C-alpha positions as a printed Julia matrix, in Angstrom:
411×3 Matrix{Float64}:
  0.0     0.0     0.0
  1.05    3.57   -0.49
 -0.15    5.41    2.54
 -0.87    9.02    2.39
 -2.37    7.01    5.07
 30.32   -9.01   11.58
 29.76   -5.68   13.7
 33.19   -4.03   13.42
 33.48   -4.31    9.65
 33.74   -1.14    7.58
 34.58   -0.22    4.02
 38.28    0.09    3.33
 39.64    3.34    1.96
 41.66    3.57   -1.25
 45.4     4.18   -1.3
 45.95    7.76   -0.22
 48.08    9.89   -2.51
 50.75   12.36   -1.41
 48.52   15.23   -2.41
 45.51   13.89   -0.55
 47.57   13.56    2.63
 48.84   17.11    2.34
 45.47   18.59    1.52
 43.59   16.81    4.29
 40.61   18.92    5.31
 41.43   21.38    2.54
 41.13   18.79   -0.17
 38.97   21.12   -2.2
 42.28   21.89   -3.92
 41.05   19.76   -6.8
 38.45   22.49   -7.3
 41.07   24.58   -9.05
 41.15   22.18  -11.98
 37.41   21.8   -12.47
 35.19   23.77  -14.87
 32.65   26.18  -13.43
 28.96   25.64  -13.86
 26.36   27.47  -15.87
 22.9    27.98  -14.48
 20.04   26.16  -16.18
 18.08   28.23  -18.68
 14.82   27.53  -16.85
 16.28   28.59  -13.52
 16.13   25.07  -12.07
 19.43   24.04  -10.53
 19.03   20.54   -9.04
 21.07   19.19   -6.14
 21.27   15.66   -4.76
 22.81   14.59   -1.45
 23.1    10.92   -0.51
 23.46   10.32    3.24
 24.56    6.82    4.21
 23.86    5.56    7.74
 26.48    2.89    8.38
 25.62    0.16   10.83
 22.03   -0.64    9.72
 19.16    1.61   10.78
 16.18    0.19   12.67
 13.46    1.27   10.27
 10.71   -0.06   12.55
 11.89    2.32   15.27
 12.42    5.29   12.94
  9.03    5.11   11.24
  6.95    2.81   13.42
  3.95    0.9    12.01
  1.9     1.68   15.1
 -1.22    0.56   13.23
  0.14   -2.99   12.79
 -1.26   -5.17   15.62
  1.95   -7.22   15.8
  4.39   -4.3    16.06
  4.24   -3.57   19.79
  4.69   -7.19   20.8
  7.75   -7.64   18.58
  9.54   -4.44   19.48
  8.61   -4.79   23.13
 10.11   -2.27   25.54
 11.53   -0.13   22.74
  8.32    0.07   20.7
  6.99    3.55   19.96
  3.48    4.57   20.89
  1.18    7.18   19.4
  0.11    8.3    22.89
  1.58    8.9    26.3
  4.95   10.44   27.25
  7.36   10.94   24.31
  4.66    9.89   21.87
  5.65    9.22   18.28
  4.66   11.83   15.7
  1.77   10.62   13.59
  2.39   10.66    9.86
 -0.93    9.05    8.94
 -3.35    6.58   10.47
 -0.83    3.72   10.31
  2.73    5.08   10.57
  4.34    7.32   13.21
  7.74    9.02   13.23
 10.26    8.8    16.06
  9.79   11.81   18.38
 13.48   12.74   18.01
 12.77   13.94   14.45
 10.53   17.03   14.68
 12.3    18.79   11.77
 11.65   15.89    9.41
  8.05   15.82   10.66
  7.69   19.51    9.79
  9.1    18.89    6.31
  6.69   15.97    5.92
  3.73   18.17    6.86
  4.96   20.75    4.34
  5.08   17.95    1.73
  8.85   18.32    1.42
  9.74   14.93    2.93
  8.67   11.36    2.29
  9.33    7.84    3.57
  9.8     4.65    1.6
  9.12    1.75    3.99
  9.87   -1.97    3.74
 12.76   -1.19    1.38
 16.12   -2.91    0.95
 18.98   -3.35   -1.45
 19.33   -6.65   -3.3
 21.59   -7.94   -0.5
 20.05  -10.6     1.77
 22.81  -11.57    4.2
 23.91   -9.73    7.3
 27.52   -8.6     6.92
 28.04   -4.87    7.32
 30.98   -4.93    4.93
 29.12   -6.73    2.14
 25.9    -4.82    2.79
 27.68   -1.49    2.47
 29.49   -2.74   -0.62
 26.17   -3.51   -2.34
 24.55   -0.28   -1.13
 27.38    1.9    -2.44
 28.59   -0.01   -5.49
 25.12   -0.43   -6.95
 25.91   -3.97   -8.09
 23.45   -6.8    -7.3
 25.9    -8.51   -4.95
 29.19   -7.86   -3.17
 32.12   -7.94   -5.53
 34.78   -5.6    -4.16
 34.38   -3.25   -7.14
 36.21    0.06   -7.1
 33.47    2.36   -8.34
 30.16    3.51   -6.92
 26.76    4.06   -8.52
 26.68    7.8    -7.8
 30.0     8.34   -9.54
 28.8     6.32  -12.52
 25.61    8.41  -12.58
 27.74   11.53  -12.78
 29.8     9.96  -15.55
 26.61    9.09  -17.44
 25.3    12.64  -17.63
 25.33   14.26  -21.08
 28.62   15.93  -22.0
 28.42   19.66  -21.42
 25.96   19.22  -18.54
 26.54   21.76  -15.79
 26.81   18.93  -13.24
 30.44   18.04  -13.75
 31.75   17.01  -10.32
 30.57   15.71   -6.97
 31.39   16.49   -3.35
 32.72   13.71   -1.13
 32.42   14.64    2.54
 34.76   12.95    5.0
 38.39   11.96    5.42
 38.05    9.36    2.62
 35.78    9.29   -0.4
 32.81    6.95    0.17
 32.69    4.04   -2.27
 29.44    5.41   -3.7
 31.43    8.35   -5.16
 34.61    6.55   -6.23
 35.24    6.14   -9.94
 36.28    7.88  -13.13
 34.11   10.99  -12.79
 35.76   13.9   -10.95
 35.03   14.43   -7.28
 36.21   16.99   -4.78
 36.57   16.27   -1.09
 36.04   18.12    2.13
 36.6    16.9     5.66
 35.82   19.22    8.58
 39.04   18.2    10.34
 42.74   17.73    9.47
 44.91   20.48    7.98
 42.71   23.47    8.93
 43.33   22.53   12.58
 47.03   23.12   12.1
 48.41   26.58   12.75
 47.91   28.86    9.76
 51.64   29.51    9.47
 52.15   25.73    9.06
 49.75   25.71    6.13
 51.49   28.7     4.59
 54.87   26.98    4.96
 53.5    24.02    3.02
 52.25   26.35    0.31
 55.63   28.06    0.13
 57.44   24.72   -0.01
 55.38   23.42   -2.91
 55.41   26.78   -4.69
 58.87   25.79   -5.91
 58.51   22.0    -6.15
 54.93   21.67   -7.37
 53.41   25.06   -8.3
 50.1    23.55   -9.4
 49.68   21.82   -6.05
 50.64   25.0    -4.18
 48.03   27.01   -6.08
 45.39   24.38   -5.52
 46.24   24.09   -1.82
 45.93   27.83   -1.39
 42.49   27.84   -3.0
 41.49   24.8    -1.02
 42.36   26.45    2.28
 40.38   29.53    1.36
 37.38   27.45    0.38
 37.64   25.37    3.52
 37.46   28.54    5.6
 34.35   29.53    3.67
 32.78   26.16    4.42
 33.54   26.27    8.12
 33.58   29.84    9.36
 33.27   30.69   13.03
 30.03   28.73   13.36
 31.78   25.55   12.23
 34.51   25.57   14.88
 34.21   22.63   17.27
 32.55   23.58   20.53
 33.58   22.2    23.93
 31.85   18.88   24.5
 30.93   18.39   20.82
 30.3    14.69   20.14
 29.57   12.58   17.11
 25.86   13.42   17.2
 26.49   17.17   17.23
 29.07   16.68   14.47
 26.31   15.58   12.12
 24.97   19.13   12.13
 28.42   20.62   11.61
 29.16   18.35    8.65
 25.81   19.12    7.02
 26.25   22.85    7.57
 29.62   22.95    5.83
 28.56   20.7     2.96
 25.42   22.78    2.34
 27.39   26.01    2.16
 29.64   24.57   -0.52
 26.89   22.91   -2.55
 24.68   26.0    -2.45
 27.3    28.11   -4.19
 26.73   28.91   -7.86
 30.04   27.25   -8.73
 29.67   24.45   -6.2
 29.09   20.74   -6.84
 25.51   19.66   -7.47
 25.92   16.1    -6.17
 27.28   15.11   -2.78
 27.65   12.08   -0.52
 28.52   11.57    3.11
 28.26    8.85    5.74
 27.33    8.84    9.41
 28.56    5.88   11.48
 27.26    4.27   14.65
 23.83    2.83   13.76
 24.57   -0.76   14.82
 22.17   -0.94   17.78
 22.62   -4.49   19.11
 22.22   -3.44   22.74
 20.45   -0.69   24.66
 18.89    0.75   21.53
 16.29    2.65   23.5
 12.78    3.56   22.45
 11.56    7.17   22.33
 14.62    8.1    24.41
 18.07    6.53   24.49
 20.89    5.77   22.09
 18.92    5.56   18.84
 16.94    8.66   19.81
 20.21   10.6    20.14
 21.39    9.41   16.72
 18.08   10.25   15.06
 18.16   13.67   16.72
 21.56   14.26   15.15
 20.28   13.19   11.74
 17.21   15.4    12.14
 19.44   18.34   12.97
 21.6    17.62    9.94
 18.56   17.72    7.66
 17.59   21.08    9.16
 21.13   22.36    8.53
 20.91   21.29    4.9
 17.61   23.12    4.53
 19.02   26.3     6.07
 22.4    26.1     4.32
 21.02   25.54    0.84
 18.89   28.67    1.11
 17.01   29.35   -2.15
 18.55   26.21   -3.69
 16.64   24.03   -1.22
 13.68   24.17   -3.6
 15.69   22.16   -6.18
 17.29   19.77   -3.68
 16.69   16.11   -2.87
 18.38   14.41    0.08
 18.17   10.61    0.25
 19.02    8.85    3.52
 19.8     5.14    3.14
 21.39    2.3     5.1
 22.84   -1.11    4.23
 19.99   -3.17    5.73
 17.43   -3.09    8.53
 17.2    -4.76   11.9
 15.19   -7.62   13.35
 11.52   -7.09   14.08
 11.85   -8.66   17.53
 14.12   -7.14   20.15
 16.89   -9.28   21.62
 17.83  -10.0    25.24
 19.93   -6.85   25.55
 17.1    -4.49   24.55
 18.53   -4.03   21.1
 17.94   -5.4    17.61
 20.14   -7.61   15.46
 20.98   -7.44   11.76
 17.87   -7.64    9.59
 16.61   -6.86    6.09
 13.75   -4.43    5.38
 14.09   -0.85    6.61
 13.27    2.72    5.55
 14.69    5.26    3.12
 14.04    8.91    3.93
 13.72   11.69    1.36
 13.81   15.38    2.17
 14.15   18.57    0.15
 12.19   21.22   -1.64
 12.06   19.09   -4.79
 10.57   16.07   -3.0
  6.94   15.23   -3.64
  6.38   14.6     0.04
  3.79   14.15    2.73
  3.66   10.39    1.98
  4.74    7.06    3.38
  5.24    4.91    0.3
  4.9     1.25    1.16
  3.44   -2.03    0.03
  3.23   -3.07    3.67
  3.97   -6.8     4.15
  2.76   -7.06    7.75
  4.57   -8.32   10.83
  2.84  -11.62   11.47
  5.32  -14.51   11.91
  4.46  -15.97    8.5
  5.03  -12.59    6.86
  8.5   -11.95    8.28
 11.53  -12.54    6.06
 13.22  -15.74    7.31
 10.87  -15.54   10.3
 12.71  -12.58   11.8
 12.86   -9.47    9.59
 10.57   -6.93    8.0
 10.14   -8.35    4.5
 11.29   -5.92    1.79
  8.69   -5.06   -0.83
 10.6    -2.2    -2.49
 14.08   -2.13   -4.02
 16.31    0.73   -2.94
 17.7     0.87   -6.47
 14.23    1.79   -7.71
 14.22    4.75   -5.32
 17.64    5.93   -6.44
 16.79    5.44  -10.11
 13.62    7.47   -9.74
 15.46   10.35   -8.08
 18.3    10.35  -10.63
 15.89   10.23  -13.54
 13.72   13.08  -12.25
 16.55   15.27  -10.96
 19.08   14.89  -13.76
 17.26   13.26  -16.66
 19.29   10.06  -16.75
 17.87    7.59  -19.24
 16.42    4.33  -17.97
 18.87    2.36  -20.1
 21.86    4.15  -18.56
 20.45    3.55  -15.08
 19.9    -0.16  -15.77
 23.17   -0.9   -17.53
 25.79    1.51  -16.18
 24.64    3.09  -12.92
 23.08   -0.07  -11.45
 24.38   -2.9   -13.65
 22.16   -5.9   -14.33
 19.09   -4.17  -12.91
 16.82   -3.96  -15.93
 13.96   -5.59  -14.01
 14.1    -2.86  -11.34
 12.13    0.08  -12.71
 12.57    3.66  -11.46
 10.1     4.61   -8.76
  7.96    7.32  -10.28
  6.76   10.54   -8.73
  9.32   10.99   -5.95
 10.34   14.41   -7.23
  7.7    17.1    -7.71
């Protein structure tokens, strides 16, 4: 129905070049070599941000099927309720949003956010490493490929298109953005934390040995300052949750610029909630509050460009429908994808709901997926950037001809 009613594994980083090490947080140096963008003739200037939640998000706790009679019994002490203290935020008569996400709820009411529920990649096992590999590579199964679907989407755009590079946020480029198409990187830590005279000494050193690198480094430092500013300086007591807002704020500033990248990707870690997950309050609530704040920072930072923006939040797989003995949830299958942005045709939970009765659960334990995450991504790419269905099926998501783009996600 569409309602309008192995834990320590992580993706390995590529070999780091001499220049990448030197540039660190100022790795926008590559910007110096990239062409500038022209504004679309019709005034539309689309942006896409892919946010990856590494560790597997509990979709049943994020958008709870409070109308399903089997939900409360399965999720037990951490189940959300539509009434009482810390009540979930009703989205329709069946689904309710975690109370830690009031900003997303506001966007949903404004029809600028949507949920796709009971969704998954094509991966059906429970390894974080392999699940992330499939999520980011876009291939049907894990294969240790060295390119990601978002980079291949960028490569597949018509030549001369104004979208010519992508922004990779973080100390290493996420797999989803690795490949032949040009990317620029920004991490909110590293070289900018060094004394400014140290940075200038590096510039002076390479002015003689590598003038192109020196010029690029100088521009990168200037751009990094523009991204961070005084409001981006770490505050005493700042933790990983608060850092989500800081990362989103800096990325939005850069992507909102007329000559900034139109496509970006970043990852937030820590969503592997095997123990003490918490219900309306607790560990997951803190993480979701950080994500909610990041979405609000994107909205604010994009300014007028928010109207042309789509943010897709995805994770490698879901978590079990039944809680475990440590008040957490184990690796599962079906979960949620969240969409936010001024270009989103929102105010909807899109789901062919499978139900939570024992016979309906995948392998007797998980929310059964009824939607393919590739269909969501294909629909967004097609509507935002005009990518042809053949390119999406053959190049962006290889061997996925049977998975059709989900229509109507972008208004």
